[in-house]
N, C-alpha and C positions, 0 to 999 in steps of 0.2 A: 504493500500500500504506500509505503514511504517513497518508493521509486516512482510510482504513478503520480504522487503529489509533486515530486520534484520536476517531472516531465511537464505536468500541467503548468507549473509556475514558470518554467522556461518559455513555454509557448505563449502564455499570456503576457509575460514580460516583454517578449519581442513585439507583440501587438501594441503594447503601450508605448514602447520606444518609437515605433513607426508612426503612431498617431499623435505623439506628443506635440510636435511642431505645428501640425495642421489643425488638430482638434484638441487643444489643451484641456477643455472642460470634459470632453468625452474620455480623454486619457486619464484624468483624475478620477472619474467615476469607475473606469475599468480597474485602476489601481486599488480603489476602495473595495470594489467587488471581489477582486482577487484576494485582498487581505482578509475579508470576511469569510470567503470560502475556505481558504487555507486555515484560518483560525478554527472554524467549525470542524474541519477534518482533523486538525491537531487535537482538539478537545476530545473527539471520539477515540482517537488513538490512545490518549492518556487514560480515558475511562476504561479501556479494554484491560489494563493492567496497572499495577502500582509502579510508579516511577520512583527510582531511588538513586538518582545520580548524586555523586559526591558534591559537596560545596565547591571544592577546587575545580571540578570539571565544569560545573555550571558557571562559575566565575570566568573561567578561561573562554567559554563559548559565548557568554552573554555580555561581558564587559565591553567588547568593541562597539556594541550598539547603544551604550549609555553615553550621554553627552553632558558636558558641563555648560551651563548657561550663565552668561553675565549680562546684566542690563543696567541701563542708566535712566533714572527718573529725575526730572527737574520740576520743582514746585515754584511757579512764578509768584506765588503769594507770600513767600518767605523772603526776608532780607538776609538771613543767615541760614547756613545748612540747607541751601536750596537744592543741592545735587546729592542724590542718593545712589549708591551702588548696590545692586542686588545680585545675589548669586543663587543658583538653584540647579536642579538636575532635570533630565528628560531622557527619552529613549526613542530610537528610530523604529518606525513600524512599517516603512515602505521603502523599497530600494531607490525610489525616485526622490526621496528626501523629506517625507512626512514624519514628523516627530510629535509625540505627546508630552505634555507637562502640565503643571498647575497654572491656572489663570492668575493667581496672585503673584506668580513669578514674572509673568510677561505682559499682562494686560496694562495698558496705559503708559507704557515705557517709551522713552524717546529713542532709545537705541537697543538693539539686541544682537548678541554674538554667541556662537557656540564653539566649543573646543571638542574636537573628536578624539578618539582613543589614541591616535598617533601624534597628537599635539597640534594638528592643523586647526587654525582658527578661521571660522567662516561667518559672514553676516547671516542673520536669520530674519525671516519675515513672518509676522503673525497673520495666519489665515482666518482664525476664528477663536473666540473665547467665550466661556460662560462663567462669570464670576460666582453665580449661585452654586453651581455644581463644582466649581473650581477646576474646570477642565479647559485646556487650550491646545490647539494644534499649530505647529510651526512648519514652515517650508525652509529647508536648508539646501544650498546648492549641492548638486551631485559632483563629486570630485572627478577630475579628468581621467584618473587611472582605473575607473570601474565603478561598480555599484556600491552603495552603502550597506553595511551589515545591518540586519534587522532582527528584532525579537518576535517570536511567535506569541500571539495573544491566546490565552487560555479561556476557560469558562468559569467565571467567579461564582456561578450558581452551584457549582460542585464543591465549593470550599467547605471544609469541615473543621469544627473546633478541635484543636490538638494537632492539626496538620503542620508539618515543618515548612517554614517559609524563609526566604532570603531577600534582603533589601540591598539594592545597589544604588550608589549615588556619590555625591561630592560633599560630605559634611564639612561645614565651616569653610567651604571653598577650597578644601584640600584635594589632593589627587583622589581618584576613585577608590572606594573601599566597599567591603561587603560586611554586613551583619546578619545574624541569623536568630530565629526565634520560632514561635508557634502562633497559630491563630487562636486568640483568646476568646473572641466572640464574633458573631455575625449579626447582621441587621441592627447594628447600633445606630440609633437615630439621634444625631447631634448636628446642629442645634435644633430646637423644636420649632420648626416651621413647616408649612404644608409642603414646600418644595423639598425639604429634607426627608419627608416621608417617601419621596420618590428616589431618595439616595440613601439606602440603608448601608452605612459604612461597615467596613471590616475592622475589628480591633485586633491589634497584634502587640506582643511584648518585645518585638524586635527593636533594638536600640536605634533611635532616630534622632538626628541632630539638625540644627540649622544648616541649610544647604542641601539637605536630602529632599526637599520639596520637589515633586514632579518626577522623582525617580521610580523605577519599577519595583514591585514586589513579585517575587517569583516563587512558583511551586517547585517541587523536586524533579519535575520534568523540564525545568528551565523555561516554562511559559509564564507570561505576565498574567497575574490574576488581580492586580490592582495598582493604583498610583498613590504613592506616599503623599499625604496631604497635611496632616495635622498631628500635634501632640496636645495632651491636656496638661495644663500647668498645675503645679502642686500635686503631681501624681508621679508614680514610679512605673516606667515602662508601659505606658498606655499610649500607643500610637494608633492613628486612624488612617484608613486607606480607602480610596474610592474604588469600588468594584469595577473591574475592566469591562464588564458587560454594559455598564452605564456609559462608559466612554465610547464603546462601539456603537451604542444607540445614538449618541450625540454627534458622532462624526459626520453623518450626512448633512445635518443642519449647519454645523460649523463650517463645513467646506463649501456649501451652497450659499448660505446667507451671511456667514461670519458670526452668527449668534444663534441662540435658541429662542424661538418665538413662543411667548406664553400669554394667555389672556389676563387682563388686569381687572380684578374685581374691585380693588381699592380699599379693602378693610381687613382688619385682623382681630382675632379674639379667640374664644375657646368654647368647647361644648359644655352645655349645662345639662346635667343628668338629674334623675330623681333624688339621689342621695344629697346632692348640693341643695336642691329645692327644700328638702326636709330640714336640712341643717340651717339654712338662712331664714326660713319661715317668711319669705317675701313673695309677692305676687309675680312669680316667674313661671315660665313654661319651658318644656323640654325643647331644645334646639341649640342653634349656634349663637352665642352671645357676641355681638359686635362691640369690641372694646375701644377701637380707634378707627377713624376714617382718614385716609391719606389725602392731603391737600392736592387739589387739581385732578383727582381721580374720578372715574365714572361714578363711583359710589357717592362721592361728595356732590356731584352734579345731580344725582338722583335723590339727594337730601336724606340719605341714610344717616342715622345718628349713632355716635359712639357713647361710651360711658363717661361719667364724671365723679363717681363715688369709689374711692380706692379702699380696698379691703384685702387683708391678708389672713388666710386660714391655713394653719398647719404648714406655714412656709410657702404657700401658693398665693400669688397675687391675682386679684380680680379688679376690673373696672366695671362697676355695675351702673345701670341706668340707661344703657344703650339698647338698640333694637335687638330682638332675638329672632333669627331666621328659623322658621319652622318647616318651610318647604322650599326646595330649589328646583326649578324647572319641573314642577309637579311631583317631585320625589320627597317623601317625608324624611326629615333629618331627626331620626330618633335614636341614633347611636353615632359614636365617632366614625365607625366604619361607613355608615351611610353618608356622612359628610364627605369623606375622602372619595367614595364612589361617585357622588354627584359632581364633585370638582373635577374629577378626571374626564368627565364627559364634555367639559366646556371647551370651546374653540374660539380663537381670535376671529372677530367679526360677527360672532353669533349674538343672539339676544338672550339676556338672562332674565328669568322671571322668578321673583322672590315673594314668598309670603312671610311677612314680618309681624311680630307681636310688639306693640308699642302702647304704653299707657292703658293697658288692660284690653286693648282692641287689636284685631288683626287687619292688615291692609296689604294690598298688592303693589309691588314695585317692579318696574321693568326698565332695563337699560342695555345699550349695546356694549359689547366687550371689545375694547381696543387692545392693541398690543402693549404689554407691560414694559415700561421703560426701566432702565437701571435706576435704582432708588438709593438714597442714603442707607448705608448698612449692608448693601449687597456686596460691597468690596471690603471684606474683612482684612484688617491689618495692612491697609495700603500704605500707611505711614511707617509701619514697622518693616515692611518690604523683605528684609533678609531672612527673618526666622520662618520656620514652619509655623503656619498660623495656629494660634492657641485658642481652643474652644472650650467652653465651660460645660461641665456635666451638671445634672440635677435640675435642668430647666423643666418648667411645667409644660403641659401639652397645649401650648398656644400656637395657633396657626396664622400665618401671614401670607397674603396672596398679592 
């Protein structure tokens, strides 16, 4: 099977090279299609038997595909310390020069450069980035002496707690290094926003340092199962990794549009259940409590109302007094799962129909969903740049759209 895969890769690679100059967009899509097909086949091969390559063997094979990223950011609103120098890691996923990394390493920078395994320094171009999922794709020039080495993408849905993993990168801007550990948890939701519910992170105890951001997390088959993205401050050996399947799903949008399009509801809050109603003894109804409405959003134009009464219960913060959404596009919001299910059906340009509970009465609200812009808070640690972004645990189940 491996021989057939190699033959297919050679044939498709020749087609891409031939079409690159005349049909660059088609060539990019062919490269992406080839990448996905080979990744799926690789995952099937890995599932057929346990991989147990040594760390030394994996490092020798994978390290040429890992890149060092240096970036410069200039803040025109500062009079001192205006120039920031950022370092991070990334990895090549396509022989024509596509590379994955973290958005917080490369997004909004004035200059980008990468250093290859052989010491060659090349300029890089940002093709697309999503600060919310913290995923970015770069284009680096193909060297004159041949193709770039690439890493195979695995299947993060097959990851199991206790599985051995390896992290490659450039900690603190040093030369490439390898650390090893195990999968500590899967489906770790941090921070608590609606979009993070679509991004269940992988938790590892693999040592991760500043500069590792954007580097690959590998299984014992040498396949990428995640992108190193964050550490939790004030904790020991809690690293967070973006599942590679999420990155694969985001790639088409990033390559086509340069970003991921999302509908903009314009409010955030949390679910109100029967237990909370009994505890508060207030005239509430089951549904989604709107705690804040974003300025300039479709929700503000539709005159939805947020809360103004701050309340803390058992360490959880609430803003009471706002509208409670009981139905969304005809679907009853009677559980957190129903909220998530209804939100996943929404599309940019569609019309949203809400039934809201306000002042003891229900009323209908409708408005059109525009595309969500980048908002304050979408770009974590932009001022801190160099470190792996630090995210806090223990947040309440508050959703922001």
